[in-house]
Kinemage of the C-alpha trace (Angstrom):
@kinemage 1
@onewidth
@group {chain A} dominant
@subgroup {mainchain}
@vectorlist {calphas} color= white
{ca met a 1} P 50.808 122.987 47.067
{ca thr a 2} L 52.670 122.636 43.766
{ca pro a 3} L 55.632 120.218 43.465
{ca ala a 4} L 58.029 123.159 42.969
{ca trp a 5} L 56.977 124.779 46.249
{ca arg a 6} L 57.323 121.432 48.026
{ca his a 7} L 60.909 121.220 46.730
{ca leu a 8} L 61.651 124.764 47.940
{ca leu a 9} L 60.231 124.058 51.381
{ca arg a 10} L 62.345 120.934 51.676
{ca ala a 11} L 65.453 122.885 50.626
{ca trp a 12} L 64.675 125.481 53.306
{ca his a 13} L 64.219 122.716 55.877
{ca leu a 14} L 67.641 121.261 55.041
{ca gln a 15} L 69.272 124.599 55.685
{ca thr a 16} L 67.436 125.470 58.895
{ca ser a 17} L 67.726 121.976 60.370
{ca ser a 18} L 71.500 121.888 59.959
{ca pro a 19} L 73.544 121.519 63.185
{ca arg a 20} L 75.203 124.845 62.309
{ca ile a 21} L 71.851 126.707 62.286
{ca thr a 22} L 70.068 126.057 65.542
{ca lys a 23} L 66.908 128.096 64.963
{ca met a 24} L 65.066 130.249 62.469
{ca cys a 25} L 65.362 134.018 62.931
{ca pro a 26} L 62.174 135.054 64.802
{ca ser a 27} L 61.948 138.450 63.098
{ca leu a 28} L 61.822 137.045 59.560
{ca ser a 29} L 58.680 138.340 57.846
{ca pro a 30} L 56.614 136.099 55.531
{ca gly a 31} L 57.810 138.034 52.489
{ca ala a 32} L 61.421 137.800 53.556
{ca phe a 33} L 60.935 134.099 54.280
{ca trp a 34} L 59.823 133.295 50.733
{ca thr a 35} L 62.575 135.465 49.267
{ca ser a 36} L 65.093 133.519 51.358
{ca val a 37} L 63.675 130.175 50.209
{ca ala a 38} L 63.659 131.257 46.579
{ca asn a 39} L 67.311 132.249 46.831
{ca leu a 40} L 68.181 128.764 48.054
{ca gly a 41} L 66.850 127.318 44.811
{ca leu a 42} L 65.931 123.714 44.196
{ca his a 43} L 69.476 122.379 44.452
{ca thr a 44} L 70.631 123.116 47.971
{ca lys a 45} L 73.228 120.487 48.706
{ca pro a 46} L 72.123 118.318 51.640
{ca arg a 47} L 74.478 118.530 54.585
{ca met a 48} L 76.448 115.405 55.453
{ca pro a 49} L 76.197 113.930 58.935
{ca pro a 50} L 79.272 114.806 61.016
{ca cys a 51} L 82.354 112.576 61.041
{ca asp a 52} L 85.034 112.781 63.730
{ca phe a 53} L 87.714 111.171 61.540
{ca thr a 54} L 90.423 113.196 59.758
{ca pro a 55} L 92.122 111.429 56.832
{ca glu a 56} L 95.841 111.515 56.283
{ca lys a 57} L 97.151 113.897 53.642
{ca tyr a 58} L 97.457 112.203 50.252
{ca gln a 59} L 101.128 112.040 49.204
{ca ser a 60} L 101.213 109.517 46.371
{ca leu a 61} L 100.847 109.575 42.568
{ca thr a 62} L 99.187 112.526 40.850
{ca tyr a 63} L 95.750 111.921 39.373
{ca glu a 64} L 97.167 112.352 35.864
{ca arg a 65} L 99.892 109.777 36.537
{ca val a 66} L 97.306 107.319 37.903
{ca leu a 67} L 95.271 107.665 34.697
{ca glu a 68} L 98.365 107.165 32.561
{ca ile a 69} L 99.390 103.973 34.386
{ca his a 70} L 95.813 102.681 34.331
{ca asn a 71} L 95.473 103.200 30.586
{ca his a 72} L 98.788 101.510 29.804
{ca his a 73} L 99.020 98.662 32.297
{ca leu a 74} L 95.629 97.729 33.750
{ca ile a 75} L 92.517 96.003 32.428
{ca pro a 76} L 91.283 97.771 29.266
{ca thr a 77} L 87.583 97.157 29.991
{ca arg a 78} L 85.862 100.328 31.181
{ca ile a 79} L 84.882 99.342 34.704
{ca ala a 80} L 85.380 102.450 36.851
{ca tyr a 81} L 82.335 104.529 37.736
{ca phe a 82} L 81.928 108.171 36.683
{ca arg a 83} L 83.219 110.353 33.847
{ca lys a 84} L 86.163 111.289 36.062
{ca pro a 85} L 86.814 108.107 38.086
{ca leu a 86} L 87.266 108.591 41.819
{ca leu a 87} L 90.795 108.210 43.186
{ca leu a 88} L 90.196 107.019 46.734
{ca his a 89} L 92.749 107.395 49.485
{ca gln a 90} L 91.316 106.349 52.846
{ca gly a 91} L 88.257 104.861 54.490
{ca his a 92} L 86.681 105.010 57.935
{ca met a 93} L 83.522 103.040 58.766
{ca glu a 94} L 80.812 104.200 56.304
{ca trp a 95} L 82.998 107.014 54.925
{ca leu a 96} L 85.458 107.219 52.044
{ca phe a 97} L 87.918 110.015 51.280
{ca asp a 98} L 89.442 110.839 47.908
{ca tyr a 99} L 92.927 112.116 47.128
{ca glu a 100} L 91.751 115.723 47.516
{ca gly a 101} L 90.220 115.078 50.945
{ca asn a 102} L 86.589 115.061 49.787
{ca arg a 103} L 84.325 112.895 51.925
{ca tyr a 104} L 81.736 110.450 50.570
{ca leu a 105} L 79.061 108.335 52.226
{ca asp a 106} L 79.697 104.849 50.860
{ca phe a 107} L 76.365 103.157 50.182
{ca phe a 108} L 77.779 100.427 47.929
{ca ser a 109} L 80.509 99.179 50.315
{ca gly a 110} L 82.962 97.976 47.688
{ca ile a 111} L 80.235 96.001 45.858
{ca val a 112} L 78.525 94.647 48.973
{ca thr a 113} L 81.836 93.690 50.562
{ca val a 114} L 82.708 96.016 53.462
{ca ser a 115} L 80.306 94.516 55.960
{ca val a 116} L 81.247 96.128 59.303
{ca gly a 117} L 82.818 99.379 58.090
{ca his a 118} L 86.000 100.500 56.374
{ca cys a 119} L 89.072 99.890 58.544
{ca his a 120} L 86.990 98.870 61.551
{ca pro a 121} L 89.258 99.291 64.631
{ca lys a 122} L 88.731 95.750 65.947
{ca val a 123} L 89.297 94.154 62.544
{ca asn a 124} L 92.366 96.357 61.993
{ca ala a 125} L 93.777 95.323 65.377
{ca ala a 126} L 93.260 91.619 64.639
{ca ala a 127} L 94.981 91.974 61.259
{ca gln a 128} L 97.929 93.891 62.702
{ca lys a 129} L 98.368 91.387 65.523
{ca gln a 130} L 98.378 88.415 63.151
{ca leu a 131} L 100.602 90.267 60.682
{ca gly a 132} L 103.333 90.364 63.297
{ca arg a 133} L 102.914 86.707 64.197
{ca leu a 134} L 102.362 84.480 61.140
{ca trp a 135} L 101.171 85.206 57.601
{ca his a 136} L 101.176 81.934 55.754
{ca thr a 137} L 101.766 78.225 56.247
{ca ser a 138} L 99.576 76.424 53.632
{ca ala a 139} L 97.167 73.619 54.511
{ca leu a 140} L 100.093 71.246 55.121
{ca phe a 141} L 100.426 72.566 58.666
{ca phe a 142} L 97.979 73.371 61.439
{ca his a 143} L 97.542 76.874 62.855
{ca ser a 144} L 94.968 77.885 65.446
{ca pro a 145} L 93.327 80.831 63.559
{ca ile a 146} L 91.792 78.478 60.975
{ca his a 147} L 90.354 76.190 63.653
{ca glu a 148} L 89.023 79.114 65.684
{ca phe a 149} L 87.343 80.606 62.626
{ca ala a 150} L 85.898 77.286 61.408
{ca glu a 151} L 84.340 76.712 64.819
{ca lys a 152} L 82.827 80.233 64.918
{ca leu a 153} L 81.461 80.027 61.376
{ca ser a 154} L 80.015 76.511 61.669
{ca ala a 155} L 78.196 77.550 64.860
{ca leu a 156} L 76.230 80.059 62.752
{ca leu a 157} L 75.085 77.404 60.269
{ca pro a 158} L 72.285 74.866 60.832
{ca glu a 159} L 72.849 71.123 60.878
{ca pro a 160} L 74.154 69.360 58.857
{ca leu a 161} L 76.093 72.236 57.179
{ca lys a 162} L 79.138 71.814 59.382
{ca val a 163} L 82.082 71.123 57.035
{ca ile a 164} L 83.945 74.272 55.939
{ca phe a 165} L 86.208 74.689 52.900
{ca leu a 166} L 88.129 77.986 52.813
{ca val a 167} L 89.038 79.659 49.509
{ca asn a 168} L 89.815 83.180 48.272
{ca ser a 169} L 86.857 84.595 46.310
{ca gly a 170} L 83.196 84.102 45.527
{ca ser a 171} L 83.987 82.758 42.056
{ca glu a 172} L 86.339 80.218 43.617
{ca ala a 173} L 83.705 79.217 46.170
{ca asn a 174} L 81.075 78.658 43.479
{ca asp a 175} L 83.606 76.810 41.326
{ca leu a 176} L 84.200 74.407 44.195
{ca ala a 177} L 80.454 74.069 44.871
{ca met a 178} L 79.901 73.059 41.230
{ca leu a 179} L 82.586 70.399 41.595
{ca met a 180} L 81.008 69.151 44.824
{ca ala a 181} L 77.549 68.916 43.264
{ca arg a 182} L 78.807 66.904 40.328
{ca ala a 183} L 81.015 64.652 42.445
{ca his a 184} L 78.175 63.869 44.840
{ca ser a 185} L 75.386 63.409 42.292
{ca asn a 186} L 77.470 61.739 39.593
{ca ser a 187} L 75.607 64.007 37.138
{ca thr a 188} L 76.576 67.045 35.090
{ca asp a 189} L 73.672 69.418 34.506
{ca ile a 190} L 73.365 72.434 36.792
{ca ile a 191} L 70.528 74.973 36.621
{ca ser a 192} L 70.717 78.673 37.509
{ca leu a 193} L 68.311 81.580 37.130
{ca arg a 194} L 68.465 84.141 34.352
{ca gly a 195} L 69.910 87.341 35.744
{ca ala a 196} L 72.066 85.358 38.189
{ca tyr a 197} L 75.668 86.257 38.900
{ca his a 198} L 77.751 83.443 40.385
{ca gly a 199} L 81.244 84.442 39.276
{ca cys a 200} L 83.485 85.104 36.313
{ca ser a 201} L 85.766 82.050 36.268
{ca pro a 202} L 85.652 79.689 33.261
{ca tyr a 203} L 83.411 77.285 35.217
{ca thr a 204} L 81.074 79.809 36.845
{ca leu a 205} L 80.553 81.802 33.650
{ca gly a 206} L 78.125 79.035 32.743
{ca leu a 207} L 76.048 79.798 35.833
{ca thr a 208} L 76.188 83.568 35.361
{ca asn a 209} L 73.335 84.794 33.170
{ca val a 210} L 73.984 88.513 32.733
{ca gly a 211} L 74.730 89.584 29.154
{ca pro a 212} L 78.102 91.376 29.511
{ca tyr a 213} L 79.579 88.262 31.161
{ca lys a 214} L 78.695 85.958 28.276
{ca met a 215} L 81.265 85.045 25.604
{ca glu a 216} L 80.961 83.918 21.998
{ca leu a 217} L 83.319 81.052 22.866
{ca pro a 218} L 82.100 77.899 24.652
{ca ser a 219} L 82.146 78.071 28.451
{ca gly a 220} L 80.281 76.560 31.367
{ca leu a 221} L 79.639 73.083 29.972
{ca gly a 222} L 76.507 71.491 31.430
{ca cys a 223} L 74.901 74.703 32.713
{ca gln a 224} L 71.296 75.590 31.904
{ca ser a 225} L 69.367 78.758 32.684
{ca thr a 226} L 65.724 79.053 33.675
{ca met a 227} L 63.312 81.971 33.954
{ca cys a 228} L 63.989 84.433 36.763
{ca pro a 229} L 60.862 84.831 38.907
{ca asp a 230} L 61.026 88.634 38.888
{ca val a 231} L 57.681 89.918 40.172
{ca phe a 232} L 58.290 93.446 38.848
{ca arg a 233} L 59.753 92.920 35.378
{ca gly a 234} L 58.658 89.333 34.751
{ca pro a 235} L 55.302 88.273 33.273
{ca trp a 236} L 53.719 87.507 36.661
{ca gly a 237} L 53.767 89.255 39.998
{ca gly a 238} L 51.673 91.383 42.278
{ca ser a 239} L 51.266 93.119 45.588
{ca his a 240} L 51.666 90.118 47.920
{ca cys a 241} L 54.675 88.340 46.397
{ca arg a 242} L 57.823 89.558 48.109
{ca asp a 243} L 59.293 89.006 51.547
{ca ser a 244} L 59.748 92.742 51.980
{ca pro a 245} L 58.071 95.702 53.699
{ca val a 246} L 57.669 97.194 50.198
{ca gln a 247} L 55.773 95.406 47.444
{ca thr a 248} L 55.564 96.011 43.711
{ca met a 249} L 52.800 98.375 42.588
{ca arg a 250} L 51.431 95.694 40.256
{ca lys a 251} L 48.033 94.482 41.433
{ca cys a 252} L 46.964 90.867 41.799
{ca ser a 253} L 44.036 88.869 43.080
{ca cys a 254} L 46.109 86.535 45.253
{ca ala a 255} L 45.312 85.863 48.860
{ca pro a 256} L 48.207 86.759 51.211
{ca asp a 257} L 49.064 83.055 51.713
{ca cys a 258} L 48.616 81.913 48.092
{ca cys a 259} L 50.795 83.390 45.350
{ca gln a 260} L 49.646 82.663 41.805
{ca ala a 261} L 52.827 84.228 40.384
{ca lys a 262} L 54.921 81.690 42.300
{ca asp a 263} L 52.890 78.870 40.784
{ca gln a 264} L 53.407 80.239 37.261
{ca tyr a 265} L 57.168 80.550 37.734
{ca ile a 266} L 57.342 77.035 39.167
{ca glu a 267} L 55.662 75.773 35.986
{ca gln a 268} L 58.469 77.423 34.009
{ca phe a 269} L 61.020 75.725 36.267
{ca lys a 270} L 59.343 72.372 35.651
{ca asp a 271} L 59.473 73.043 31.918
{ca thr a 272} L 63.245 73.521 32.147
{ca leu a 273} L 63.581 70.245 34.050
{ca asn a 274} L 61.488 68.428 31.466
{ca thr a 275} L 63.117 69.825 28.322
{ca ser a 276} L 66.630 71.180 28.907
{ca val a 277} L 68.456 68.820 31.295
{ca ala a 278} L 68.964 65.107 31.798
{ca lys a 279} L 66.658 63.020 33.968
{ca ser a 280} L 69.257 63.162 36.733
{ca ile a 281} L 70.894 66.523 37.471
{ca ala a 282} L 73.806 67.724 39.573
{ca gly a 283} L 72.175 70.727 41.184
{ca phe a 284} L 70.584 74.151 41.270
{ca phe a 285} L 72.286 77.447 42.193
{ca ala a 286} L 70.328 80.432 43.528
{ca glu a 287} L 71.098 83.714 45.237
{ca pro a 288} L 68.482 84.337 47.963
{ca ile a 289} L 68.172 87.802 46.401
{ca gln a 290} L 69.854 88.498 43.070
{ca gly a 291} L 72.530 91.152 43.513
{ca val a 292} L 74.103 92.081 40.181
{ca asn a 293} L 70.675 91.857 38.511
{ca gly a 294} L 69.454 94.741 40.656
{ca val a 295} L 68.312 93.235 43.990
{ca val a 296} L 65.628 91.023 42.446
{ca gln a 297} L 63.390 89.186 44.919
{ca tyr a 298} L 61.389 86.068 44.094
{ca pro a 299} L 57.817 85.213 45.079
{ca lys a 300} L 57.539 83.735 48.556
{ca gly a 301} L 57.720 79.943 48.431
{ca phe a 302} L 59.404 79.749 45.021
{ca leu a 303} L 62.806 78.517 46.214
{ca arg a 304} L 61.230 76.003 48.583
{ca glu a 305} L 59.313 74.315 45.748
{ca ala a 306} L 62.242 74.587 43.328
{ca phe a 307} L 64.522 72.856 45.846
{ca glu a 308} L 62.028 69.997 46.195
{ca leu a 309} L 61.916 69.521 42.411
{ca val a 310} L 65.725 69.514 42.158
{ca arg a 311} L 66.077 66.894 44.870
{ca glu a 312} L 63.536 64.692 43.116
{ca arg a 313} L 65.996 64.629 40.189
{ca gly a 314} L 68.923 63.651 42.447
{ca gly a 315} L 70.445 67.139 42.462
{ca val a 316} L 71.806 69.193 45.346
{ca cys a 317} L 70.716 72.751 46.169
{ca ile a 318} L 73.285 75.528 46.494
{ca ala a 319} L 72.607 78.894 48.155
{ca asp a 320} L 74.973 81.608 46.946
{ca glu a 321} L 75.271 83.882 50.008
{ca val a 322} L 78.161 85.944 48.635
{ca gln a 323} L 76.081 89.146 48.825
{ca thr a 324} L 73.198 88.241 51.137
{ca gly a 325} L 74.958 86.564 54.055
{ca phe a 326} L 76.290 87.674 57.442
{ca gly a 327} L 73.200 89.510 58.682
{ca arg a 328} L 72.815 91.956 55.796
{ca leu a 329} L 69.140 91.067 55.281
{ca gly a 330} L 68.362 91.847 58.918
{ca ser a 331} L 65.677 89.316 59.810
{ca his a 332} L 68.085 86.358 59.499
{ca phe a 333} L 71.829 85.789 59.409
{ca trp a 334} L 71.634 83.899 56.098
{ca gly a 335} L 69.504 84.732 53.094
{ca phe a 336} L 68.337 81.134 52.646
{ca gln a 337} L 66.717 81.296 56.080
{ca thr a 338} L 64.374 84.037 54.833
{ca his a 339} L 62.946 81.498 52.352
{ca gly a 340} L 62.465 78.752 54.936
{ca ile a 341} L 64.843 76.390 53.111
{ca leu a 342} L 67.906 74.321 53.971
{ca pro a 343} L 70.478 74.080 51.176
{ca asp a 344} L 72.972 71.263 50.743
{ca ile a 345} L 75.829 73.664 50.020
{ca val a 346} L 76.299 77.330 50.980
{ca thr a 347} L 78.871 79.593 49.327
{ca met a 348} L 80.011 82.864 50.892
{ca ala a 349} L 82.545 85.644 50.297
{ca lys a 350} L 82.655 89.479 50.268
{ca gly a 351} L 81.330 90.422 53.739
{ca ile a 352} L 83.042 87.428 55.327
{ca gly a 353} L 86.354 89.324 55.380
{ca asn a 354} L 85.153 92.959 55.323
{ca gly a 355} L 87.112 93.528 52.124
{ca phe a 356} L 89.972 91.095 52.748
{ca pro a 357} L 90.139 88.370 50.041
{ca met a 358} L 88.371 85.464 51.678
{ca ala a 359} L 85.579 83.019 50.866
{ca ala a 360} L 84.141 79.740 52.080
{ca val a 361} L 81.976 76.794 51.144
{ca ala a 362} L 79.910 75.060 53.809
{ca thr a 363} L 78.386 71.660 53.174
{ca thr a 364} L 77.370 68.379 54.752
{ca pro a 365} L 79.819 65.631 55.812
{ca glu a 366} L 78.271 63.363 53.184
{ca ile a 367} L 78.928 65.773 50.276
{ca ala a 368} L 82.414 66.587 51.607
{ca lys a 369} L 83.247 62.854 51.583
{ca ser a 370} L 81.952 62.490 48.020
{ca leu a 371} L 84.379 65.211 46.906
{ca ala a 372} L 87.274 63.648 48.815
{ca lys a 373} L 86.688 60.316 47.054
{ca arg a 374} L 86.918 61.988 43.645
{ca ile a 375} L 89.724 64.522 43.966
{ca phe a 376} L 92.537 65.702 46.199
{ca his a 377} L 91.252 69.224 46.867
{ca phe a 378} L 93.960 71.715 47.841
{ca asn a 379} L 94.130 75.499 48.075
{ca thr a 380} L 97.435 77.256 48.735
{ca phe a 381} L 96.096 80.493 50.207
{ca gly a 382} L 92.609 79.491 51.363
{ca gly a 383} L 92.284 79.687 55.139
{ca asn a 384} L 95.672 81.299 55.756
{ca pro a 385} L 96.343 82.715 59.247
{ca met a 386} L 95.752 86.337 58.179
{ca val a 387} L 92.298 85.846 56.659
{ca cys a 388} L 91.137 83.589 59.473
{ca ala a 389} L 92.114 86.119 62.153
{ca ile a 390} L 90.252 88.808 60.204
{ca gly a 391} L 87.242 86.540 59.604
{ca ser a 392} L 86.941 85.806 63.325
{ca ala a 393} L 87.125 89.519 64.148
{ca val a 394} L 84.380 90.292 61.627
{ca leu a 395} L 82.066 87.694 63.170
{ca glu a 396} L 82.759 89.100 66.633
{ca val a 397} L 81.990 92.670 65.521
{ca ile a 398} L 78.700 91.615 63.889
{ca lys a 399} L 77.633 90.027 67.181
{ca glu a 400} L 79.013 92.600 69.633
{ca glu a 401} L 77.731 95.644 67.749
{ca lys a 402} L 74.393 93.999 66.881
{ca leu a 403} L 74.874 94.748 63.203
{ca gln a 404} L 72.281 92.240 62.049
{ca glu a 405} L 69.728 94.011 64.230
{ca asn a 406} L 70.934 97.345 62.836
{ca ser a 407} L 70.442 96.033 59.309
{ca gln a 408} L 66.876 95.147 60.169
{ca glu a 409} L 65.969 98.429 61.870
{ca val a 410} L 67.867 100.957 59.744
{ca gly a 411} L 67.429 98.974 56.534
{ca thr a 412} L 63.649 98.726 56.887
{ca tyr a 413} L 63.476 102.434 57.699
{ca met a 414} L 65.550 103.293 54.635
{ca leu a 415} L 63.546 101.002 52.358
{ca gln a 416} L 60.335 102.736 53.385
{ca lys a 417} L 61.873 106.187 52.860
{ca phe a 418} L 63.024 105.291 49.351
{ca ala a 419} L 59.578 103.829 48.645
{ca glu a 420} L 58.125 107.298 49.270
{ca leu a 421} L 60.193 108.519 46.312
{ca arg a 422} L 58.587 105.870 44.118
{ca asp a 423} L 55.227 107.412 44.946
{ca glu a 424} L 56.533 110.884 44.093
{ca phe a 425} L 58.571 110.381 40.904
{ca glu a 426} L 57.318 108.864 37.657
{ca ile a 427} L 60.775 107.509 36.785
{ca val a 428} L 61.108 105.426 39.965
{ca gly a 429} L 59.453 102.178 38.891
{ca asp a 430} L 60.187 99.879 41.804
{ca val a 431} L 61.808 99.952 45.233
{ca arg a 432} L 62.568 96.566 46.734
{ca gly a 433} L 64.821 94.647 49.046
{ca lys a 434} L 65.316 93.529 52.593
{ca gly a 435} L 67.546 94.863 55.362
{ca leu a 436} L 70.528 96.686 53.886
{ca met a 437} L 70.146 95.262 50.390
{ca ile a 438} L 67.936 97.612 48.399
{ca gly a 439} L 67.257 98.122 44.705
{ca ile a 440} L 65.699 101.192 43.054
{ca glu a 441} L 64.657 100.406 39.490
{ca met a 442} L 64.436 103.379 37.134
{ca val a 443} L 61.937 103.489 34.274
{ca lys a 444} L 60.918 105.871 31.499
{ca asp a 445} L 57.445 105.926 33.001
{ca lys a 446} L 55.324 103.716 35.221
{ca val a 447} L 52.888 102.772 32.453
{ca ser a 448} L 55.428 101.186 30.087
{ca ser a 449} L 58.006 100.254 32.781
{ca gln a 450} L 60.646 100.444 30.047
{ca pro a 451} L 64.137 100.829 31.548
{ca leu a 452} L 65.403 104.384 31.908
{ca pro a 453} L 68.155 104.867 29.262
{ca gln a 454} L 71.628 104.236 30.602
{ca glu a 455} L 72.848 107.773 29.888
{ca glu a 456} L 70.058 109.155 32.105
{ca val a 457} L 70.818 106.663 34.872
{ca asn a 458} L 74.466 107.727 34.658
{ca glu a 459} L 73.530 111.405 35.053
{ca ile a 460} L 71.621 110.682 38.264
{ca his a 461} L 74.551 108.562 39.442
{ca glu a 462} L 76.976 111.447 38.778
{ca asp a 463} L 74.748 113.915 40.639
{ca cys a 464} L 74.663 111.657 43.700
{ca lys a 465} L 78.452 111.454 43.679
{ca arg a 466} L 78.772 115.208 43.307
{ca met a 467} L 76.669 115.636 46.459
{ca gly a 468} L 78.741 113.082 48.375
{ca leu a 469} L 76.809 109.811 48.006
{ca leu a 470} L 78.230 106.672 46.381
{ca ile a 471} L 75.737 104.043 45.217
{ca gly a 472} L 75.955 101.078 42.843
{ca lys a 473} L 74.242 100.124 39.612
{ca gly a 474} L 72.859 96.809 38.401
{ca gly a 475} L 70.228 95.103 36.327
{ca ile a 476} L 70.229 93.618 32.828
{ca phe a 477} L 69.997 97.147 31.387
{ca ala a 478} L 72.028 98.850 34.179
{ca gln a 479} L 68.727 100.489 35.145
{ca thr a 480} L 68.705 99.757 38.881
{ca phe a 481} L 70.529 101.583 41.645
{ca arg a 482} L 71.932 99.225 44.265
{ca ile a 483} L 71.957 100.443 47.877
{ca thr a 484} L 74.131 98.148 50.000
{ca pro a 485} L 76.010 100.114 52.678
{ca ser a 486} L 78.097 98.731 55.493
{ca met a 487} L 75.951 97.407 58.321
{ca cys a 488} L 77.215 100.115 60.699
{ca ile a 489} L 75.200 102.949 59.104
{ca thr a 490} L 72.832 105.156 61.108
{ca lys a 491} L 69.484 106.834 60.512
{ca pro a 492} L 71.161 110.250 60.001
{ca asp a 493} L 73.161 108.598 57.206
{ca val a 494} L 69.877 107.389 55.712
{ca his a 495} L 68.339 110.876 55.910
{ca phe a 496} L 71.296 112.304 54.000
{ca ala a 497} L 71.269 109.548 51.373
{ca val a 498} L 67.528 109.864 50.712
{ca glu a 499} L 67.743 113.652 50.418
{ca val a 500} L 70.686 113.412 48.031
{ca phe a 501} L 68.901 110.872 45.855
{ca arg a 502} L 65.737 112.957 45.870
{ca ser a 503} L 67.686 116.060 44.875
{ca ala a 504} L 69.340 114.124 42.041
{ca leu a 505} L 65.908 113.018 40.788
{ca ile a 506} L 64.616 116.608 40.842
{ca gln a 507} L 67.620 117.777 38.856
{ca his a 508} L 67.101 114.993 36.352
{ca met a 509} L 63.437 115.861 35.866
{ca glu a 510} L 64.431 119.473 35.222
{ca arg a 511} L 66.948 118.393 32.580
{ca arg a 512} L 64.300 116.218 31.000
{ca ala a 513} L 61.800 119.113 30.909
{ca lys a 514} L 64.297 121.285 29.037
């Protein structure tokens, strides 16, 4: 069967399997059947799963007025997605609604932030209750929400990571972790991986190694980068490297329990230690899976050996869980657990507050005391009553609704479905990830693996939006689609998302052929 006929059959299936069409007409002749399929064309819009939520009518600024204000008074950097940026009005669980009432399946969750669903009823109720009781006190006074949340959060962390510092953002959390590492080690140099994103504050810009975030002016004193052990785009990697149900298509001769790529990348890490930093270092930052760089996974065992090397130099090891934490990876609550490692400091944000500005740093009593000896650390808004009430509600929802288990089951299912598209389309170079953190890397072709040009990636992105699916983008060349929905999604949501993405790829290949 030719690819075109396969596309037509799938389009017919989407129509006939819709809840509104319960069965195929029994009297349809074969000739009439093919005429009907042909009339559907290759671009039948996949039907969205049902949603029982009705958004309020939008009654605020006109779209034109929003654009005018944005152009005159807000950040001049072009950040917003799409040629005509979306003006969003309301959210409900995995759904978003724009000012015209159009519904979208949100598979980027506010940049991996809305962990349990937009405006989750339990989280909303906790926020509203605390809003009517007490908003703010500062750290000069006690209030029970901060103690309740600290107890809940520390119970989810292994010993000895039991001291919690509460701040307001991931950048702030990593800023504080840098200060802790230097205060405890009495050293300056900190290593991070190329492709890492650890924040955009003056301090953390030194740790962040993604081109658009680098400045010509000095920043991030004492920060050194090292090679990212990317088994798809890097010089080494094969079919046994990743902790994922889906492996790269690159072949290797490694045994399942012995990764030669990991050994090669460790040699590069040793080279950095021997040439680019002092004999004693402050620490090493790593995301368990790189987020902004396009959901890049390392060879199994790499972080474990890297941590050992860092500790030999007197440094501390920091796991940046801003995007990977809180059950998103499915098999474990924290990303570092998937590597079989125990960090000295853990930073977290985004999903911790389901979109409310909140972040935390967890560390050992020993490191916390080292910081206290060096500086009087204070944060006006960190750990205020509002965020702590919301944070506790988020943790309760993750447990009660078994969202970590959902991430494992639905995420693995989705990863395997997207991997089928890699086998079908020449421009899908790699599909990777774990749980509900998935990357789809686009290439010109599988032989060269050169990144698909940004304008072509943007066209596919626009087509997905037009059909009602919102996904993210990442990677050094903005060549990777990032799939990171709220952990409440269902398999019918996955079916819709995969069909939309597939349809967008078909349309792109047609444009390319012309």
